[in-house]
C-alpha positions in Angstrom: 130.0 67.2 84.1 133.5 67.0 83.0 135.1 66.7 79.6 138.0 64.4 78.7 138.2 64.0 75.0 139.1 66.4 72.2 138.8 66.2 68.5 139.9 68.4 65.6 137.6 71.4 64.9 135.6 70.1 62.0 131.8 69.5 61.5 132.5 65.9 60.6 133.7 65.4 64.1 130.0 64.5 64.8 130.7 60.9 63.7 132.8 59.9 66.6 130.3 60.8 69.3 128.1 57.9 68.4 131.2 55.7 68.3 131.9 56.4 72.0 128.7 54.8 73.1 127.9 52.5 70.2 131.2 50.9 69.8 131.0 48.8 73.0 132.9 45.5 72.8 130.5 42.7 72.3 127.7 44.8 70.9 125.8 43.9 67.8 127.0 46.0 64.9 124.4 47.5 62.6 124.9 50.4 60.3 128.2 52.0 61.5 128.4 55.5 62.8 130.7 56.4 59.9 128.3 55.2 57.2 125.4 56.9 59.0 127.0 60.3 59.4 128.1 60.3 55.8 124.5 59.9 54.8 123.3 62.7 57.2 126.3 65.0 57.2 124.8 67.9 55.3 121.8 68.2 57.7 124.2 68.3 60.7 126.4 70.9 59.1 123.3 73.0 58.5 122.4 72.6 62.1 125.9 73.5 63.2 125.7 76.7 61.1 122.4 77.6 62.6 123.8 77.5 66.1 126.9 79.4 65.0 124.8 82.1 63.4 122.6 82.5 66.6 124.9 82.5 69.6 123.6 83.5 73.1 125.6 84.6 76.2 125.6 82.7 79.5 122.2 82.4 81.2 120.6 83.9 78.0 120.5 80.7 76.0 116.7 80.7 75.6 116.6 80.1 71.8 119.5 77.7 71.8 117.9 75.6 74.5 114.6 75.6 72.7 116.2 74.4 69.5 118.1 71.6 71.3 114.9 70.5 73.1 113.1 70.5 69.7 115.8 68.3 68.2 115.9 65.9 71.1 112.1 65.5 71.0 112.3 64.7 67.3 114.8 62.0 68.2 112.3 60.4 70.6 113.7 61.7 73.9 111.5 62.6 76.9 112.6 66.3 77.3 112.5 68.6 80.2 113.6 72.3 80.0 114.2 75.2 82.3 116.5 73.3 84.7 118.7 75.8 86.5 118.0 78.5 84.0 118.0 77.2 80.4 119.2 73.7 81.1 117.8 70.8 79.0 117.5 67.1 79.8 116.5 64.5 77.2 116.1 60.9 78.3 116.3 58.1 75.7 115.1 54.8 77.2 116.0 51.4 75.7 115.3 48.7 78.2 117.5 47.5 81.1 121.1 48.7 81.4 123.3 51.5 82.7 122.4 55.2 82.6 125.0 57.2 80.5 125.0 60.9 80.6 126.1 62.9 77.6 126.6 66.6 78.2 127.0 69.6 75.9 127.5 73.3 76.8 125.1 75.9 75.3 126.5 79.4 75.7 128.7 81.6 73.6 131.3 84.4 74.3 131.1 88.2 74.2 133.4 88.3 71.1 132.9 90.1 67.8 133.3 87.5 65.0 135.7 88.6 62.2 136.1 85.2 60.5 134.6 86.2 57.2 132.5 83.0 57.1 129.2 83.2 55.2 127.5 81.9 58.3 129.4 84.2 60.7 127.5 85.6 63.7 126.3 89.2 63.4 124.7 89.2 66.8 125.2 92.4 68.9 123.6 92.9 72.3 123.5 95.4 75.2 124.7 94.2 78.5 123.1 95.1 81.9 125.8 97.8 82.4 124.9 99.4 79.0 128.0 98.1 77.1 127.4 96.8 73.6 129.2 93.6 72.6 129.3 91.1 69.8 128.5 87.5 70.5 130.2 84.5 69.0 130.6 80.7 69.4 134.3 81.1 69.7 134.8 78.0 71.9 133.0 75.3 69.8 129.8 74.9 71.8 127.9 75.1 68.6 129.7 72.0 67.4 129.2 70.3 70.8 125.4 70.8 70.6 125.4 69.4 67.0 127.4 66.4 68.2 124.9 65.7 71.0 121.9 65.9 68.6 123.7 63.5 66.1 124.4 61.1 68.9 120.8 61.1 70.0 119.5 60.6 66.4 122.0 57.7 65.8 121.2 55.9 69.1 117.4 56.4 68.6 117.5 54.7 65.2 120.0 52.0 66.2 118.6 50.6 69.4 119.8 47.1 68.5 123.4 47.9 69.4 122.7 49.2 73.0 120.5 49.0 76.0 119.9 51.2 79.0 119.2 54.9 79.3 121.0 57.8 77.7 120.7 61.1 79.5 121.4 64.0 77.1 122.2 67.2 79.1 122.3 70.8 77.6 124.2 72.9 80.2 123.9 76.7 80.3 126.5 79.2 81.4 129.6 77.0 81.1 131.7 80.0 80.2 131.1 81.6 83.5 131.6 78.4 85.5 128.1 78.4 87.0 125.6 76.5 84.8 126.4 73.0 86.0 126.0 73.9 89.6 122.7 75.7 88.9 121.4 72.5 87.2 122.5 70.3 90.2 120.9 72.7 92.7 117.7 72.6 90.6 117.5 68.8 91.0 119.4 67.4 88.0 120.4 64.2 89.9 117.3 64.2 92.2 114.6 64.5 89.6 116.3 62.5 86.9 118.3 59.2 87.0 121.8 59.6 88.5 124.1 58.4 85.7 126.4 55.5 86.1 128.8 57.2 83.6 129.2 60.8 82.4 130.8 61.6 79.0 131.6 64.8 77.2 133.9 66.0 74.5 135.5 69.3 73.5 136.8 70.4 70.1 140.5 71.3 70.0 141.8 73.5 67.3 145.4 72.5 68.0 144.7 68.9 66.8 144.5 67.8 63.2 141.0 67.0 62.1 140.1 63.4 63.0 142.6 63.1 65.9 141.2 62.3 69.3 143.0 63.6 72.4 142.4 61.9 75.7 143.8 61.9 79.3 142.8 60.0 82.5 143.1 61.5 85.9 143.6 65.3 86.2 143.0 66.8 82.8 141.9 70.4 83.3 142.7 72.7 86.2 140.8 74.2 89.2 139.8 77.8 88.2 139.3 80.6 90.8 138.9 84.3 90.3 140.0 86.7 93.0 139.3 90.5 93.4 141.6 92.4 95.7 141.0 96.1 96.5 144.0 97.6 98.3 143.3 100.8 100.2 145.5 103.8 100.9 145.1 107.5 101.5 144.9 109.7 98.5 146.4 113.1 97.9 148.6 115.2 95.5 151.3 113.4 93.7 153.8 116.1 94.6 153.4 115.3 98.4 153.6 111.5 98.6 154.8 111.6 102.2 151.3 112.6 103.3 149.7 109.8 101.4 149.5 106.0 101.4 150.0 105.1 97.7 147.7 102.1 96.8 149.3 101.8 93.4 152.8 101.3 94.8 151.2 98.9 97.3 149.5 97.0 94.5 152.8 96.8 92.5 154.6 95.3 95.5 151.7 92.8 96.0 151.8 91.8 92.3 155.5 91.0 92.5 155.1 89.2 95.8 152.3 87.0 94.3 154.6 85.9 91.5 156.9 84.1 94.1 154.0 82.0 95.6 154.3 79.4 92.9 158.1 79.6 92.5 158.9 79.6 96.2 156.0 78.1 98.2 155.2 75.1 95.9 157.2 72.1 94.8 158.5 72.6 91.2 156.6 69.5 90.4 153.2 71.0 91.3 151.5 72.9 88.4 149.9 76.2 89.4 149.4 79.7 88.1 148.6 83.1 89.7 148.0 85.7 87.0 147.0 89.3 87.7 144.9 90.1 84.6 143.7 93.5 85.5 144.7 96.5 87.6 142.7 99.8 87.9 143.4 102.9 89.9 143.5 106.6 89.7 142.1 109.3 87.4 144.9 111.8 86.7 148.7 112.1 86.3 149.3 114.0 89.5 146.8 112.5 91.9 147.4 109.6 94.2 144.1 107.7 94.6 142.5 106.1 97.6 142.4 102.6 96.3 143.5 100.2 93.6 141.6 97.2 92.3 143.3 94.0 91.1 141.7 91.0 89.3 143.4 87.6 89.4 142.9 84.2 87.9 144.2 81.2 89.9 144.9 77.7 88.4 145.7 74.5 90.2 144.8 70.8 90.3 144.5 69.4 93.8 142.3 70.7 96.6 145.4 71.0 98.8 147.3 73.3 96.4 144.1 75.2 95.7 143.8 76.0 99.4 147.5 76.9 99.7 147.3 79.4 96.8 144.3 81.1 98.3 145.9 81.3 101.7 149.1 82.7 100.3 147.2 85.4 98.4 145.3 86.5 101.5 148.4 86.4 103.7 150.6 88.4 101.3 147.9 91.0 100.5 147.5 91.7 104.3 151.2 91.6 104.9 151.9 94.2 102.2 149.1 96.4 103.5 150.6 96.1 107.0 154.0 97.2 105.6 152.5 100.3 104.1 150.5 101.1 107.3 147.4 100.8 105.1 143.9 99.7 105.9 143.3 95.9 105.4 142.5 95.0 101.8 139.2 93.6 100.6 139.7 90.1 99.1 136.9 88.1 97.4 137.2 84.8 95.6 134.6 83.8 93.0 133.9 81.7 89.8 135.3 78.6 91.5 135.3 75.6 89.2 136.9 72.4 90.4 139.4 70.5 88.3 138.4 67.8 85.8 139.4 64.4 87.1 138.6 61.7 84.6 137.9 58.2 85.9 140.8 56.0 84.8 138.8 52.9 84.1 136.1 54.7 82.2 138.7 56.6 80.1 140.4 53.3 79.2 137.1 51.7 78.2 136.0 54.6 76.1 139.4 55.2 74.4 139.5 51.5 73.5 136.1 51.7 71.9 137.2 54.8 69.9 140.4 53.0 68.8 138.4 50.0 67.7 136.1 52.2 65.6 138.5 54.8 64.2 141.9 53.2 64.6 144.6 53.5 67.3 146.5 55.9 65.0 143.8 58.5 65.6 144.4 58.5 69.4 146.7 61.0 71.1 147.6 61.3 74.8 146.8 64.9 75.6 148.8 67.2 77.8 147.2 68.4 81.0 145.8 71.9 80.6 145.7 74.8 83.0 142.6 76.0 81.1 
Protein backbone atom coordinates (compact mmCIF):
# COMPACT_ATOMS: atom_id res chain seq x y z
CA UNK A 1 0.00 0.00 0.00
CA UNK A 2 2.65 2.43 -1.03
CA UNK A 3 2.41 6.05 -2.04
CA UNK A 4 4.21 7.68 -4.90
CA UNK A 5 2.60 11.00 -5.75
CA UNK A 6 2.51 14.26 -3.85
CA UNK A 7 0.55 17.44 -4.30
CA UNK A 8 0.50 20.87 -2.70
CA UNK A 9 -1.45 20.99 0.58
CA UNK A 10 -4.74 22.49 -0.55
CA UNK A 11 -8.33 21.17 -0.40
CA UNK A 12 -8.63 21.66 -4.15
CA UNK A 13 -6.04 18.91 -4.51
CA UNK A 14 -9.05 16.56 -4.57
CA UNK A 15 -9.52 17.24 -8.27
CA UNK A 16 -6.49 15.35 -9.44
CA UNK A 17 -7.30 12.08 -7.72
CA UNK A 18 -10.05 11.37 -10.17
CA UNK A 19 -7.71 12.42 -12.96
CA UNK A 20 -5.32 9.59 -12.12
CA UNK A 21 -7.87 6.89 -12.86
CA UNK A 22 -10.22 8.73 -15.20
CA UNK A 23 -7.71 10.27 -17.57
CA UNK A 24 -6.75 6.97 -19.19
CA UNK A 25 -5.61 7.36 -22.81
CA UNK A 26 -8.37 6.26 -25.14
CA UNK A 27 -11.18 6.62 -22.59
CA UNK A 28 -14.40 8.41 -23.44
CA UNK A 29 -14.30 11.88 -21.92
CA UNK A 30 -17.47 13.05 -20.18
CA UNK A 31 -17.59 15.82 -17.62
CA UNK A 32 -13.99 16.47 -16.67
CA UNK A 33 -12.75 16.08 -13.11
CA UNK A 34 -11.84 19.78 -13.02
CA UNK A 35 -15.36 20.89 -13.96
CA UNK A 36 -16.92 18.38 -11.58
CA UNK A 37 -14.79 19.32 -8.58
CA UNK A 38 -15.45 23.03 -9.12
CA UNK A 39 -19.16 22.26 -8.85
CA UNK A 40 -18.72 20.16 -5.69
CA UNK A 41 -15.72 21.81 -4.06
CA UNK A 42 -17.53 23.37 -1.11
CA UNK A 43 -19.00 20.08 0.08
CA UNK A 44 -15.58 18.42 0.01
CA UNK A 45 -13.95 21.31 1.83
CA UNK A 46 -16.65 20.86 4.47
CA UNK A 47 -15.89 17.13 4.65
CA UNK A 48 -12.17 17.85 4.94
CA UNK A 49 -12.83 20.26 7.82
CA UNK A 50 -14.98 17.62 9.54
CA UNK A 51 -12.13 15.10 9.49
CA UNK A 52 -9.68 17.80 10.60
CA UNK A 53 -11.85 18.73 13.59
CA UNK A 54 -12.29 15.11 14.69
CA UNK A 55 -8.87 13.37 14.55
CA UNK A 56 -8.27 9.96 16.13
CA UNK A 57 -5.01 8.25 17.02
CA UNK A 58 -3.71 4.99 15.52
CA UNK A 59 -5.96 1.98 16.15
CA UNK A 60 -8.61 4.34 17.60
CA UNK A 61 -10.07 5.54 14.28
CA UNK A 62 -13.60 4.29 15.00
CA UNK A 63 -15.54 7.44 14.08
CA UNK A 64 -13.25 8.28 11.15
CA UNK A 65 -13.73 4.80 9.70
CA UNK A 66 -17.50 4.97 10.25
CA UNK A 67 -17.74 8.29 8.38
CA UNK A 68 -15.61 7.00 5.52
CA UNK A 69 -17.79 3.88 5.29
CA UNK A 70 -20.90 6.09 5.23
CA UNK A 71 -19.51 8.22 2.40
CA UNK A 72 -18.46 5.17 0.35
CA UNK A 73 -21.89 3.58 0.75
CA UNK A 74 -23.49 6.83 -0.39
CA UNK A 75 -21.29 6.65 -3.49
CA UNK A 76 -22.63 3.17 -4.28
CA UNK A 77 -19.76 1.03 -2.99
CA UNK A 78 -20.12 -2.38 -1.35
CA UNK A 79 -18.52 -1.59 2.01
CA UNK A 80 -16.91 -3.82 4.64
CA UNK A 81 -15.59 -2.47 7.94
CA UNK A 82 -13.54 -3.73 10.88
CA UNK A 83 -10.69 -5.20 8.83
CA UNK A 84 -7.54 -5.43 10.92
CA UNK A 85 -8.95 -2.99 13.43
CA UNK A 86 -10.82 -0.07 11.88
CA UNK A 87 -9.90 -0.85 8.28
CA UNK A 88 -12.47 -0.11 5.57
CA UNK A 89 -12.88 -1.55 2.08
CA UNK A 90 -15.33 -0.22 -0.48
CA UNK A 91 -15.74 -1.97 -3.84
CA UNK A 92 -17.14 -0.10 -6.84
CA UNK A 93 -17.92 -2.49 -9.69
CA UNK A 94 -18.36 -1.42 -13.29
CA UNK A 95 -18.17 -4.42 -15.60
CA UNK A 96 -15.07 -6.20 -16.86
CA UNK A 97 -11.64 -4.74 -16.41
CA UNK A 98 -8.73 -4.47 -14.00
CA UNK A 99 -9.03 -4.06 -10.26
CA UNK A 100 -7.43 -0.81 -9.10
CA UNK A 101 -6.85 -0.21 -5.41
CA UNK A 102 -6.94 3.35 -4.08
CA UNK A 103 -5.72 3.70 -0.50
CA UNK A 104 -5.95 6.37 2.19
CA UNK A 105 -4.65 6.46 5.75
CA UNK A 106 -7.04 7.29 8.60
CA UNK A 107 -5.10 8.11 11.77
CA UNK A 108 -3.83 11.35 13.27
CA UNK A 109 -0.87 12.27 15.48
CA UNK A 110 -0.51 13.05 19.21
CA UNK A 111 0.09 16.75 18.53
CA UNK A 112 -1.59 19.80 20.07
CA UNK A 113 -2.91 22.00 17.24
CA UNK A 114 -1.91 25.65 17.46
CA UNK A 115 -2.78 26.73 13.91
CA UNK A 116 -5.49 29.18 14.93
CA UNK A 117 -7.82 27.83 12.24
CA UNK A 118 -11.54 28.14 12.92
CA UNK A 119 -11.78 24.39 12.29
CA UNK A 120 -8.71 23.47 14.36
CA UNK A 121 -8.79 20.29 16.42
CA UNK A 122 -9.51 20.72 20.12
CA UNK A 123 -9.37 16.98 20.83
CA UNK A 124 -7.52 15.93 23.97
CA UNK A 125 -7.30 12.32 25.14
CA UNK A 126 -5.75 10.21 27.86
CA UNK A 127 -3.33 7.50 26.77
CA UNK A 128 -3.06 4.07 28.33
CA UNK A 129 -0.11 5.25 30.44
CA UNK A 130 -2.17 8.12 31.89
CA UNK A 131 -0.56 10.86 29.80
CA UNK A 132 -2.84 13.52 28.31
CA UNK A 133 -2.15 14.56 24.72
CA UNK A 134 -3.67 16.64 21.99
CA UNK A 135 -4.62 15.01 18.71
CA UNK A 136 -4.23 16.60 15.27
CA UNK A 137 -4.21 15.69 11.60
CA UNK A 138 -0.72 17.11 11.21
CA UNK A 139 0.23 14.80 8.33
CA UNK A 140 -2.63 15.42 5.89
CA UNK A 141 -4.60 12.21 6.34
CA UNK A 142 -7.80 14.26 6.62
CA UNK A 143 -7.19 15.52 3.09
CA UNK A 144 -6.27 12.03 1.88
CA UNK A 145 -9.62 10.66 3.11
CA UNK A 146 -11.48 13.50 1.42
CA UNK A 147 -9.60 12.83 -1.81
CA UNK A 148 -10.62 9.18 -1.74
CA UNK A 149 -14.29 10.04 -1.16
CA UNK A 150 -14.21 12.55 -4.02
CA UNK A 151 -12.66 9.96 -6.33
CA UNK A 152 -15.35 7.43 -5.37
CA UNK A 153 -18.15 9.92 -6.04
CA UNK A 154 -16.69 11.02 -9.38
CA UNK A 155 -16.12 7.49 -10.64
CA UNK A 156 -19.55 6.35 -9.46
CA UNK A 157 -21.25 9.11 -11.44
CA UNK A 158 -19.03 8.86 -14.53
CA UNK A 159 -19.04 5.16 -15.28
CA UNK A 160 -18.89 5.78 -19.03
CA UNK A 161 -15.18 6.65 -18.84
CA UNK A 162 -13.93 3.49 -17.10
CA UNK A 163 -14.59 -0.19 -16.54
CA UNK A 164 -13.45 -2.73 -14.00
CA UNK A 165 -13.43 -2.59 -10.20
CA UNK A 166 -12.11 0.13 -7.92
CA UNK A 167 -11.12 -1.03 -4.43
CA UNK A 168 -11.15 1.89 -1.98
CA UNK A 169 -9.14 1.10 1.16
CA UNK A 170 -9.13 3.08 4.41
CA UNK A 171 -6.04 1.96 6.32
CA UNK A 172 -5.73 2.47 10.08
CA UNK A 173 -2.54 3.02 12.07
CA UNK A 174 -0.29 4.28 9.29
CA UNK A 175 1.58 6.54 11.70
CA UNK A 176 2.83 3.57 13.74
CA UNK A 177 3.63 1.46 10.68
CA UNK A 178 1.24 -1.35 11.60
CA UNK A 179 -2.18 -0.86 10.02
CA UNK A 180 -1.44 -2.17 6.54
CA UNK A 181 0.02 -5.41 7.88
CA UNK A 182 -2.96 -5.84 10.22
CA UNK A 183 -5.36 -5.53 7.27
CA UNK A 184 -3.36 -8.01 5.20
CA UNK A 185 -3.28 -10.49 8.07
CA UNK A 186 -7.05 -10.06 8.43
CA UNK A 187 -7.55 -11.20 4.82
CA UNK A 188 -7.50 -8.02 2.76
CA UNK A 189 -6.19 -9.79 -0.34
CA UNK A 190 -7.85 -13.09 0.48
CA UNK A 191 -11.44 -11.96 1.06
CA UNK A 192 -11.39 -9.17 -1.53
CA UNK A 193 -10.05 -8.98 -5.08
CA UNK A 194 -6.28 -8.78 -5.24
CA UNK A 195 -5.67 -5.55 -7.15
CA UNK A 196 -3.87 -5.39 -10.47
CA UNK A 197 -2.69 -1.90 -9.58
CA UNK A 198 -2.38 -0.02 -6.28
CA UNK A 199 -2.40 3.78 -6.13
CA UNK A 200 -2.01 6.34 -3.35
CA UNK A 201 -1.08 9.98 -2.96
CA UNK A 202 0.30 12.12 -0.16
CA UNK A 203 0.15 15.87 0.33
CA UNK A 204 3.47 17.70 0.44
CA UNK A 205 3.67 21.11 2.07
CA UNK A 206 7.01 21.77 0.35
CA UNK A 207 5.39 21.88 -3.11
CA UNK A 208 3.36 24.80 -4.45
CA UNK A 209 -0.37 24.13 -4.67
CA UNK A 210 -1.23 22.28 -7.86
CA UNK A 211 2.22 20.78 -8.41
CA UNK A 212 2.52 16.99 -8.57
CA UNK A 213 5.66 15.27 -7.33
CA UNK A 214 6.40 11.75 -8.58
CA UNK A 215 9.20 9.17 -8.53
CA UNK A 216 9.50 5.62 -9.79
CA UNK A 217 11.59 2.95 -8.08
CA UNK A 218 12.65 3.59 -4.50
CA UNK A 219 10.85 6.66 -3.20
CA UNK A 220 10.64 6.37 0.59
CA UNK A 221 12.95 4.54 2.97
CA UNK A 222 12.82 1.41 5.09
CA UNK A 223 12.06 2.45 8.65
CA UNK A 224 13.14 0.48 11.73
CA UNK A 225 13.11 1.40 15.39
CA UNK A 226 15.65 -0.03 17.81
CA UNK A 227 15.72 -0.05 21.62
CA UNK A 228 19.03 -0.74 23.30
CA UNK A 229 19.48 -1.09 27.04
CA UNK A 230 23.13 -1.09 28.09
CA UNK A 231 23.82 -2.51 31.53
CA UNK A 232 26.44 -1.61 34.08
CA UNK A 233 26.95 -1.65 37.80
CA UNK A 234 25.67 1.32 39.72
CA UNK A 235 27.26 3.11 42.63
CA UNK A 236 28.34 6.47 43.96
CA UNK A 237 29.67 8.96 41.46
CA UNK A 238 32.69 9.68 43.65
CA UNK A 239 33.86 6.04 43.38
CA UNK A 240 33.63 5.29 39.61
CA UNK A 241 36.34 2.65 39.89
CA UNK A 242 33.90 0.35 41.68
CA UNK A 243 31.20 0.79 39.05
CA UNK A 244 30.56 0.03 35.39
CA UNK A 245 29.16 3.30 34.10
CA UNK A 246 26.34 2.65 31.58
CA UNK A 247 26.12 6.32 30.62
CA UNK A 248 29.75 6.47 29.48
CA UNK A 249 29.21 3.11 27.78
CA UNK A 250 26.16 4.51 25.98
CA UNK A 251 28.08 7.63 24.95
CA UNK A 252 30.81 5.51 23.37
CA UNK A 253 28.19 3.41 21.60
CA UNK A 254 26.44 6.51 20.22
CA UNK A 255 29.68 7.79 18.72
CA UNK A 256 30.51 4.34 17.36
CA UNK A 257 27.11 4.08 15.65
CA UNK A 258 27.73 7.35 13.80
CA UNK A 259 30.58 5.70 11.89
CA UNK A 260 28.49 2.80 10.59
CA UNK A 261 27.10 4.86 7.71
CA UNK A 262 30.30 6.79 7.05
CA UNK A 263 32.72 3.84 7.24
CA UNK A 264 30.84 0.60 6.57
CA UNK A 265 28.70 1.74 3.62
CA UNK A 266 29.55 3.08 0.21
CA UNK A 267 29.13 6.88 0.08
CA UNK A 268 26.60 6.24 -2.70
CA UNK A 269 24.28 4.26 -0.40
CA UNK A 270 21.76 6.41 1.50
CA UNK A 271 21.27 5.42 5.13
CA UNK A 272 20.67 7.02 8.52
CA UNK A 273 21.17 5.90 12.12
CA UNK A 274 19.83 8.47 14.59
CA UNK A 275 19.77 8.12 18.36
CA UNK A 276 16.65 10.06 19.24
CA UNK A 277 16.41 9.33 22.95
CA UNK A 278 18.73 8.46 25.83
CA UNK A 279 17.54 7.99 29.41
CA UNK A 280 19.47 7.01 32.54
CA UNK A 281 20.00 7.96 36.13
CA UNK A 282 18.10 9.84 38.82
CA UNK A 283 20.62 12.11 40.57
CA UNK A 284 23.80 14.12 40.01
CA UNK A 285 26.12 11.90 42.04
CA UNK A 286 24.75 8.41 41.41
CA UNK A 287 25.94 6.12 38.62
CA UNK A 288 22.92 4.09 37.47
CA UNK A 289 22.69 0.40 36.64
CA UNK A 290 21.49 0.87 33.06
CA UNK A 291 20.91 3.32 30.21
CA UNK A 292 18.18 3.11 27.57
CA UNK A 293 18.67 4.32 23.98
CA UNK A 294 16.05 4.64 21.23
CA UNK A 295 17.14 4.69 17.59
CA UNK A 296 15.55 5.21 14.21
CA UNK A 297 17.18 3.49 11.23
CA UNK A 298 16.56 4.43 7.58
CA UNK A 299 17.70 2.64 4.42
CA UNK A 300 16.41 1.51 1.03
CA UNK A 301 17.53 -1.96 0.02
CA UNK A 302 17.06 -5.13 2.08
CA UNK A 303 20.81 -5.74 1.99
CA UNK A 304 21.67 -2.35 3.52
CA UNK A 305 18.87 -2.75 6.04
CA UNK A 306 20.35 -6.04 7.25
CA UNK A 307 23.87 -4.58 7.30
CA UNK A 308 22.78 -1.67 9.52
CA UNK A 309 21.02 -3.95 11.99
CA UNK A 310 24.00 -6.29 12.14
CA UNK A 311 26.38 -3.36 12.73
CA UNK A 312 24.23 -1.99 15.55
CA UNK A 313 24.15 -5.35 17.33
CA UNK A 314 27.84 -5.99 16.77
CA UNK A 315 28.94 -2.58 18.05
CA UNK A 316 26.61 -2.61 21.06
CA UNK A 317 28.01 -5.98 22.15
CA UNK A 318 31.60 -4.90 21.44
CA UNK A 319 31.30 -1.76 23.55
CA UNK A 320 29.78 -3.77 26.40
CA UNK A 321 32.68 -6.20 26.13
CA UNK A 322 35.20 -3.37 26.29
CA UNK A 323 33.59 -2.13 29.53
CA UNK A 324 33.36 -5.67 30.98
CA UNK A 325 29.64 -5.03 31.17
CA UNK A 326 26.75 -7.49 30.85
CA UNK A 327 25.49 -8.03 27.29
CA UNK A 328 23.05 -5.31 26.21
CA UNK A 329 19.38 -5.90 25.42
CA UNK A 330 18.61 -5.05 21.78
CA UNK A 331 15.14 -5.08 20.22
CA UNK A 332 14.06 -4.00 16.73
CA UNK A 333 10.46 -2.91 16.06
CA UNK A 334 8.15 -0.79 13.87
CA UNK A 335 9.68 -2.26 10.73
CA UNK A 336 8.22 -0.69 7.61
CA UNK A 337 9.66 -1.67 4.22
CA UNK A 338 10.73 0.88 1.64
CA UNK A 339 8.32 2.20 -0.96
CA UNK A 340 9.30 0.91 -4.39
CA UNK A 341 7.06 2.27 -7.13
CA UNK A 342 6.53 0.18 -10.24
CA UNK A 343 8.27 2.00 -13.08
CA UNK A 344 5.73 1.12 -15.78
CA UNK A 345 2.73 2.06 -13.64
CA UNK A 346 4.34 5.31 -12.54
CA UNK A 347 4.99 6.31 -16.16
CA UNK A 348 1.42 5.47 -17.14
CA UNK A 349 -0.12 7.42 -14.27
CA UNK A 350 2.17 10.43 -14.61
CA UNK A 351 1.41 10.58 -18.33
CA UNK A 352 -2.31 10.62 -17.54
CA UNK A 353 -1.86 13.40 -14.99
CA UNK A 354 0.22 15.40 -17.45
CA UNK A 355 -2.49 15.02 -20.10
CA UNK A 356 -5.11 16.28 -17.64
CA UNK A 357 -3.26 19.02 -15.78
CA UNK A 358 -0.32 19.84 -18.04
CA UNK A 359 3.28 18.64 -17.97
CA UNK A 360 4.30 21.91 -16.30
CA UNK A 361 2.55 20.66 -13.15
CA UNK A 362 4.82 17.61 -12.87
CA UNK A 363 7.98 17.55 -10.78
CA UNK A 364 10.43 14.69 -10.30
CA UNK A 365 10.59 14.33 -6.52
CA UNK A 366 13.71 13.61 -4.51
CA UNK A 367 13.96 10.29 -2.71
CA UNK A 368 12.98 10.67 0.93
CA UNK A 369 14.41 9.08 4.06
CA UNK A 370 10.99 9.63 5.64
